N, CA, C and O atoms as a GROMACS GRO file, in nm:
protein
  360
    1UNK      N    1  -7.647   3.142   5.242
    1UNK     CA    2  -7.725   3.169   5.114
    1UNK      C    3  -7.690   3.065   5.015
    1UNK      O    4  -7.572   3.037   4.995
    2UNK      N    5  -7.786   3.006   4.952
    2UNK     CA    6  -7.764   2.904   4.827
    2UNK      C    7  -7.714   2.982   4.719
    2UNK      O    8  -7.731   3.104   4.714
    3UNK      N    9  -7.655   2.920   4.636
    3UNK     CA   10  -7.615   2.983   4.499
    3UNK      C   11  -7.735   3.040   4.414
    3UNK      O   12  -7.726   3.140   4.343
    4UNK      N   13  -7.833   2.974   4.428
    4UNK     CA   14  -7.966   3.012   4.350
    4UNK      C   15  -7.994   3.153   4.395
    4UNK      O   16  -8.017   3.241   4.312
    5UNK      N   17  -7.994   3.178   4.535
    5UNK     CA   18  -8.033   3.309   4.578
    5UNK      C   19  -7.932   3.417   4.562
    5UNK      O   20  -7.970   3.534   4.562
    6UNK      N   21  -7.808   3.387   4.549
    6UNK     CA   22  -7.697   3.476   4.531
    6UNK      C   23  -7.704   3.551   4.403
    6UNK      O   24  -7.672   3.669   4.390
    7UNK      N   25  -7.754   3.465   4.301
    7UNK     CA   26  -7.778   3.510   4.154
    7UNK      C   27  -7.878   3.614   4.146
    7UNK      O   28  -7.864   3.699   4.057
    8UNK      N   29  -7.973   3.620   4.222
    8UNK     CA   30  -8.082   3.714   4.200
    8UNK      C   31  -8.018   3.836   4.228
    8UNK      O   32  -7.953   3.858   4.330
    9UNK      N   33  -8.042   3.938   4.110
    9UNK     CA   34  -7.995   4.051   4.112
    9UNK      C   35  -8.085   4.167   4.169
    9UNK      O   36  -8.043   4.262   4.235
   10UNK      N   37  -8.220   4.145   4.132
   10UNK     CA   38  -8.333   4.225   4.172
   10UNK      C   39  -8.452   4.151   4.234
   10UNK      O   40  -8.524   4.067   4.180
   11UNK      N   41  -8.457   4.205   4.369
   11UNK     CA   42  -8.591   4.148   4.416
   11UNK      C   43  -8.706   4.212   4.403
   11UNK      O   44  -8.705   4.335   4.408
   12UNK      N   45  -8.819   4.145   4.386
   12UNK     CA   46  -8.938   4.225   4.382
   12UNK      C   47  -8.978   4.320   4.500
   12UNK      O   48  -8.952   4.294   4.618
   13UNK      N   49  -9.049   4.439   4.453
   13UNK     CA   50  -9.098   4.513   4.578
   13UNK      C   51  -9.232   4.449   4.621
   13UNK      O   52  -9.288   4.360   4.557
   14UNK      N   53  -9.274   4.497   4.726
   14UNK     CA   54  -9.406   4.431   4.776
   14UNK      C   55  -9.508   4.476   4.691
   14UNK      O   56  -9.597   4.396   4.664
   15UNK      N   57  -9.513   4.593   4.641
   15UNK     CA   58  -9.623   4.655   4.546
   15UNK      C   59  -9.622   4.548   4.422
   15UNK      O   60  -9.728   4.504   4.377
   16UNK      N   61  -9.508   4.513   4.374
   16UNK     CA   62  -9.503   4.438   4.243
   16UNK      C   63  -9.573   4.292   4.280
   16UNK      O   64  -9.659   4.244   4.206
   17UNK      N   65  -9.531   4.231   4.392
   17UNK     CA   66  -9.593   4.106   4.441
   17UNK      C   67  -9.746   4.115   4.456
   17UNK      O   68  -9.817   4.025   4.409
   18UNK      N   69  -9.798   4.216   4.518
   18UNK     CA   70  -9.945   4.243   4.539
   18UNK      C   71  -9.998   4.268   4.404
   18UNK      O   72 -10.100   4.206   4.376
   19UNK      N   73  -9.954   4.338   4.326
   19UNK     CA   74  -9.995   4.367   4.179
   19UNK      C   75 -10.024   4.227   4.105
   19UNK      O   76 -10.132   4.205   4.051
   20UNK      N   77  -9.924   4.138   4.109
   20UNK     CA   78  -9.940   4.020   4.050
   20UNK      C   79 -10.044   3.929   4.120
   20UNK      O   80 -10.130   3.866   4.058
   21UNK      N   81 -10.030   3.928   4.245
   21UNK     CA   82 -10.139   3.856   4.308
   21UNK      C   83 -10.270   3.910   4.291
   21UNK      O   84 -10.357   3.825   4.270
   22UNK      N   85 -10.303   4.022   4.294
   22UNK     CA   86 -10.448   4.080   4.258
   22UNK      C   87 -10.464   4.044   4.115
   22UNK      O   88 -10.577   4.004   4.090
   23UNK      N   89 -10.395   4.047   4.030
   23UNK     CA   90 -10.415   4.004   3.878
   23UNK      C   91 -10.444   3.874   3.880
   23UNK      O   92 -10.525   3.844   3.792
   24UNK      N   93 -10.403   3.772   3.957
   24UNK     CA   94 -10.415   3.661   3.924
   24UNK      C   95 -10.557   3.601   4.010
   24UNK      O   96 -10.622   3.503   3.975
   25UNK      N   97 -10.580   3.669   4.106
   25UNK     CA   98 -10.707   3.662   4.173
   25UNK      C   99 -10.841   3.697   4.085
   25UNK      O  100 -10.948   3.635   4.085
   26UNK      N  101 -10.804   3.813   4.009
   26UNK     CA  102 -10.934   3.861   3.926
   26UNK      C  103 -10.933   3.791   3.790
   26UNK      O  104 -11.020   3.828   3.711
   27UNK      N  105 -10.859   3.708   3.755
   27UNK     CA  106 -10.874   3.635   3.616
   27UNK      C  107 -10.997   3.548   3.610
   27UNK      O  108 -11.027   3.471   3.702
   28UNK      N  109 -11.059   3.561   3.510
   28UNK     CA  110 -11.176   3.475   3.509
   28UNK      C  111 -11.143   3.325   3.460
   28UNK      O  112 -11.201   3.228   3.508
   29UNK      N  113 -11.055   3.317   3.372
   29UNK     CA  114 -11.009   3.187   3.320
   29UNK      C  115 -10.962   3.092   3.447
   29UNK      O  116 -10.907   3.145   3.543
   30UNK      N  117 -10.984   2.966   3.445
   30UNK     CA  118 -10.933   2.881   3.551
   30UNK      C  119 -10.766   2.862   3.540
   30UNK      O  120 -10.692   2.847   3.638
   31UNK      N  121 -10.728   2.866   3.421
   31UNK     CA  122 -10.585   2.851   3.389
   31UNK      C  123 -10.529   2.950   3.294
   31UNK      O  124 -10.577   2.977   3.184
   32UNK      N  125 -10.420   3.002   3.348
   32UNK     CA  126 -10.351   3.112   3.266
   32UNK      C  127 -10.216   3.103   3.240
   32UNK      O  128 -10.145   3.075   3.336
   33UNK      N  129 -10.158   3.122   3.115
   33UNK     CA  130 -10.029   3.128   3.079
   33UNK      C  131  -9.959   3.235   3.130
   33UNK      O  132 -10.014   3.338   3.170
   34UNK      N  133  -9.806   3.209   3.131
   34UNK     CA  134  -9.731   3.313   3.195
   34UNK      C  135  -9.737   3.433   3.103
   34UNK      O  136  -9.738   3.546   3.151
   35UNK      N  137  -9.740   3.408   2.956
   35UNK     CA  138  -9.736   3.500   2.864
   35UNK      C  139  -9.860   3.584   2.878
   35UNK      O  140  -9.850   3.707   2.870
   36UNK      N  141  -9.986   3.522   2.899
   36UNK     CA  142 -10.114   3.581   2.908
   36UNK      C  143 -10.104   3.688   3.042
   36UNK      O  144 -10.134   3.807   3.044
   37UNK      N  145 -10.056   3.610   3.143
   37UNK     CA  146 -10.040   3.701   3.266
   37UNK      C  147  -9.953   3.822   3.262
   37UNK      O  148  -9.972   3.911   3.345
   38UNK      N  149  -9.859   3.833   3.171
   38UNK     CA  150  -9.776   3.938   3.152
   38UNK      C  151  -9.859   4.053   3.076
   38UNK      O  152  -9.844   4.173   3.101
   39UNK      N  153  -9.945   4.005   2.986
   39UNK     CA  154 -10.017   4.098   2.899
   39UNK      C  155 -10.130   4.164   2.995
   39UNK      O  156 -10.171   4.279   2.978
   40UNK      N  157 -10.168   4.087   3.086
   40UNK     CA  158 -10.292   4.139   3.177
   40UNK      C  159 -10.231   4.213   3.293
   40UNK      O  160 -10.312   4.272   3.364
   41UNK      N  161 -10.114   4.220   3.323
   41UNK     CA  162 -10.061   4.298   3.436
   41UNK      C  163 -10.053   4.448   3.389
   41UNK      O  164 -10.012   4.486   3.279
   42UNK      N  165 -10.105   4.533   3.506
   42UNK     CA  166 -10.107   4.680   3.469
   42UNK      C  167  -9.973   4.749   3.419
   42UNK      O  168  -9.971   4.844   3.342
   43UNK      N  169  -9.862   4.688   3.473
   43UNK     CA  170  -9.736   4.747   3.448
   43UNK      C  171  -9.647   4.616   3.398
   43UNK      O  172  -9.678   4.502   3.432
   44UNK      N  173  -9.546   4.642   3.326
   44UNK     CA  174  -9.441   4.557   3.262
   44UNK      C  175  -9.358   4.501   3.389
   44UNK      O  176  -9.312   4.578   3.473
   45UNK      N  177  -9.344   4.357   3.394
   45UNK     CA  178  -9.260   4.318   3.512
   45UNK      C  179  -9.144   4.232   3.446
   45UNK      O  180  -9.169   4.159   3.350
   46UNK      N  181  -9.029   4.242   3.495
   46UNK     CA  182  -8.920   4.166   3.430
   46UNK      C  183  -8.955   4.017   3.438
   46UNK      O  184  -9.019   3.977   3.536
   47UNK      N  185  -8.921   3.939   3.350
   47UNK     CA  186  -8.954   3.794   3.348
   47UNK      C  187  -8.906   3.714   3.465
   47UNK      O  188  -8.975   3.630   3.524
   48UNK      N  189  -8.756   3.752   3.503
   48UNK     CA  190  -8.704   3.676   3.622
   48UNK      C  191  -8.777   3.722   3.749
   48UNK      O  192  -8.809   3.647   3.841
   49UNK      N  193  -8.798   3.844   3.745
   49UNK     CA  194  -8.888   3.908   3.869
   49UNK      C  195  -9.028   3.840   3.892
   49UNK      O  196  -9.069   3.818   4.006
   50UNK      N  197  -9.103   3.805   3.769
   50UNK     CA  198  -9.220   3.749   3.781
   50UNK      C  199  -9.206   3.603   3.803
   50UNK      O  200  -9.293   3.543   3.866
   51UNK      N  201  -9.106   3.546   3.757
   51UNK     CA  202  -9.070   3.400   3.803
   51UNK      C  203  -9.080   3.366   3.951
   51UNK      O  204  -9.143   3.275   4.004
   52UNK      N  205  -8.994   3.468   4.012
   52UNK     CA  206  -8.960   3.472   4.149
   52UNK      C  207  -9.090   3.504   4.229
   52UNK      O  208  -9.114   3.444   4.334
   53UNK      N  209  -9.167   3.592   4.180
   53UNK     CA  210  -9.294   3.615   4.257
   53UNK      C  211  -9.391   3.482   4.239
   53UNK      O  212  -9.467   3.446   4.329
   54UNK      N  213  -9.380   3.416   4.113
   54UNK     CA  214  -9.485   3.291   4.101
   54UNK      C  215  -9.421   3.193   4.207
   54UNK      O  216  -9.488   3.128   4.286
   55UNK      N  217  -9.288   3.190   4.200
   55UNK     CA  218  -9.230   3.071   4.292
   55UNK      C  219  -9.269   3.097   4.451
   55UNK      O  220  -9.285   3.004   4.530
   56UNK      N  221  -9.282   3.229   4.484
   56UNK     CA  222  -9.308   3.260   4.622
   56UNK      C  223  -9.471   3.234   4.642
   56UNK      O  224  -9.516   3.182   4.744
   57UNK      N  225  -9.545   3.275   4.539
   57UNK     CA  226  -9.688   3.244   4.559
   57UNK      C  227  -9.731   3.079   4.565
   57UNK      O  228  -9.822   3.029   4.632
   58UNK      N  229  -9.637   3.011   4.474
   58UNK     CA  230  -9.656   2.870   4.492
   58UNK      C  231  -9.611   2.810   4.616
   58UNK      O  232  -9.672   2.715   4.665
   59UNK      N  233  -9.510   2.859   4.667
   59UNK     CA  234  -9.458   2.804   4.795
   59UNK      C  235  -9.545   2.838   4.914
   59UNK      O  236  -9.548   2.765   5.013
   60UNK      N  237  -9.619   2.955   4.903
   60UNK     CA  238  -9.713   3.001   4.993
   60UNK      C  239  -9.865   2.942   4.971
   60UNK      O  240  -9.960   2.986   5.035
   61UNK      N  241  -9.876   2.848   4.882
   61UNK     CA  242  -9.993   2.761   4.850
   61UNK      C  243 -10.104   2.872   4.806
   61UNK      O  244 -10.221   2.853   4.838
   62UNK      N  245 -10.073   2.967   4.746
   62UNK     CA  246 -10.170   3.049   4.679
   62UNK      C  247 -10.203   3.032   4.534
   62UNK      O  248 -10.310   3.072   4.488
   63UNK      N  249 -10.105   2.969   4.458
   63UNK     CA  250 -10.110   2.932   4.306
   63UNK      C  251 -10.066   2.793   4.293
   63UNK      O  252  -9.994   2.748   4.381
   64UNK      N  253 -10.098   2.723   4.197
   64UNK     CA  254 -10.063   2.618   4.149
   64UNK      C  255 -10.002   2.641   4.004
   64UNK      O  256 -10.068   2.698   3.918
   65UNK      N  257  -9.872   2.594   3.981
   65UNK     CA  258  -9.810   2.610   3.858
   65UNK      C  259  -9.793   2.454   3.800
   65UNK      O  260  -9.724   2.365   3.850
   66UNK      N  261  -9.875   2.446   3.683
   66UNK     CA  262  -9.863   2.317   3.608
   66UNK      C  263  -9.825   2.331   3.465
   66UNK      O  264  -9.790   2.441   3.421
   67UNK      N  265  -9.831   2.212   3.383
   67UNK     CA  266  -9.795   2.217   3.250
   67UNK      C  267  -9.884   2.316   3.170
   67UNK      O  268  -9.837   2.382   3.077
   68UNK      N  269 -10.016   2.324   3.208
   68UNK     CA  270 -10.094   2.400   3.124
   68UNK      C  271 -10.102   2.550   3.150
   68UNK      O  272 -10.144   2.632   3.069
   69UNK      N  273 -10.054   2.578   3.283
   69UNK     CA  274 -10.044   2.724   3.313
   69UNK      C  275 -10.064   2.742   3.478
   69UNK      O  276 -10.039   2.650   3.556
   70UNK      N  277 -10.110   2.865   3.516
   70UNK     CA  278 -10.107   2.877   3.652
   70UNK      C  279 -10.259   2.903   3.683
   70UNK      O  280 -10.341   2.951   3.606
   71UNK      N  281 -10.280   2.856   3.822
   71UNK     CA  282 -10.418   2.849   3.860
   71UNK      C  283 -10.426   2.900   3.998
   71UNK      O  284 -10.346   2.853   4.079
   72UNK      N  285 -10.522   3.002   4.039
   72UNK     CA  286 -10.540   3.055   4.166
   72UNK      C  287 -10.614   2.952   4.259
   72UNK      O  288 -10.728   2.916   4.232
   73UNK      N  289 -10.546   2.904   4.370
   73UNK     CA  290 -10.594   2.808   4.447
   73UNK      C  291 -10.634   2.846   4.604
   73UNK      O  292 -10.703   2.778   4.680
   74UNK      N  293 -10.575   2.963   4.627
   74UNK     CA  294 -10.595   3.010   4.782
   74UNK      C  295 -10.745   3.055   4.797
   74UNK      O  296 -10.807   3.130   4.721
   75UNK      N  297 -10.793   2.992   4.916
   75UNK     CA  298 -10.945   3.017   4.947
   75UNK      C  299 -10.931   3.063   5.099
   75UNK      O  300 -10.902   2.978   5.183
   76UNK      N  301 -10.950   3.187   5.135
   76UNK     CA  302 -10.940   3.224   5.280
   76UNK      C  303 -11.072   3.222   5.355
   76UNK      O  304 -11.089   3.296   5.452
   77UNK      N  305 -11.182   3.125   5.304
   77UNK     CA  306 -11.307   3.126   5.367
   77UNK      C  307 -11.297   3.039   5.491
   77UNK      O  308 -11.262   2.921   5.488
   78UNK      N  309 -11.331   3.112   5.604
   78UNK     CA  310 -11.328   3.045   5.743
   78UNK      C  311 -11.398   2.905   5.743
   78UNK      O  312 -11.350   2.801   5.788
   79UNK      N  313 -11.531   2.924   5.678
   79UNK     CA  314 -11.610   2.809   5.674
   79UNK      C  315 -11.543   2.681   5.609
   79UNK      O  316 -11.559   2.568   5.655
   80UNK      N  317 -11.454   2.715   5.484
   80UNK     CA  318 -11.382   2.604   5.437
   80UNK      C  319 -11.280   2.551   5.523
   80UNK      O  320 -11.262   2.429   5.530
   81UNK      N  321 -11.210   2.634   5.588
   81UNK     CA  322 -11.106   2.582   5.678
   81UNK      C  323 -11.177   2.494   5.790
   81UNK      O  324 -11.117   2.392   5.823
   82UNK      N  325 -11.303   2.524   5.854
   82UNK     CA  326 -11.369   2.444   5.957
   82UNK      C  327 -11.397   2.306   5.893
   82UNK      O  328 -11.379   2.200   5.952
   83UNK      N  329 -11.442   2.318   5.765
   83UNK     CA  330 -11.499   2.205   5.706
   83UNK      C  331 -11.372   2.107   5.687
   83UNK      O  332 -11.386   1.986   5.708
   84UNK      N  333 -11.248   2.161   5.646
   84UNK     CA  334 -11.133   2.082   5.626
   84UNK      C  335 -11.073   2.026   5.751
   84UNK      O  336 -11.021   1.915   5.757
   85UNK      N  337 -11.085   2.119   5.858
   85UNK     CA  338 -11.040   2.064   6.004
   85UNK      C  339 -11.136   1.965   6.052
   85UNK      O  340 -11.092   1.877   6.126
   86UNK      N  341 -11.274   1.964   6.018
   86UNK     CA  342 -11.354   1.865   6.086
   86UNK      C  343 -11.372   1.729   5.998
   86UNK      O  344 -11.401   1.620   6.047
   87UNK      N  345 -11.352   1.754   5.864
   87UNK     CA  346 -11.360   1.639   5.773
   87UNK      C  347 -11.267   1.520   5.826
   87UNK      O  348 -11.172   1.528   5.904
   88UNK      N  349 -11.317   1.411   5.762
   88UNK     CA  350 -11.242   1.289   5.775
   88UNK      C  351 -11.153   1.243   5.647
   88UNK      O  352 -11.197   1.238   5.532
   89UNK      N  353 -11.038   1.216   5.679
   89UNK     CA  354 -10.941   1.179   5.558
   89UNK      C  355 -10.981   1.052   5.494
   89UNK      O  356 -11.006   0.957   5.568
   90UNK      N  357 -10.990   1.038   5.367
   90UNK     CA  358 -11.007   0.926   5.285
   90UNK      C  359 -10.885   0.845   5.267
   90UNK      O  360 -10.888   0.744   5.196
   0.00000   0.00000   0.00000
């Protein structure tokens, strides 16, 4: 295990990860700040736990975290997947 992983005292539960994911999916704005996300969550989430969840969602290509905030980018559409697979690279 890396040193970074060993320092994590509390791992998020699956329910907490799903809650954050669903909240991000439903947000109408295209970009949201972490502080705004915390206010929109149905339950309070520890800051370090939230950061761990956001890191997981970014690593799984569901969100993009940038300087201006967080953006939901995951699109499970089979039509989109086929178009990307058939498309030509520029």
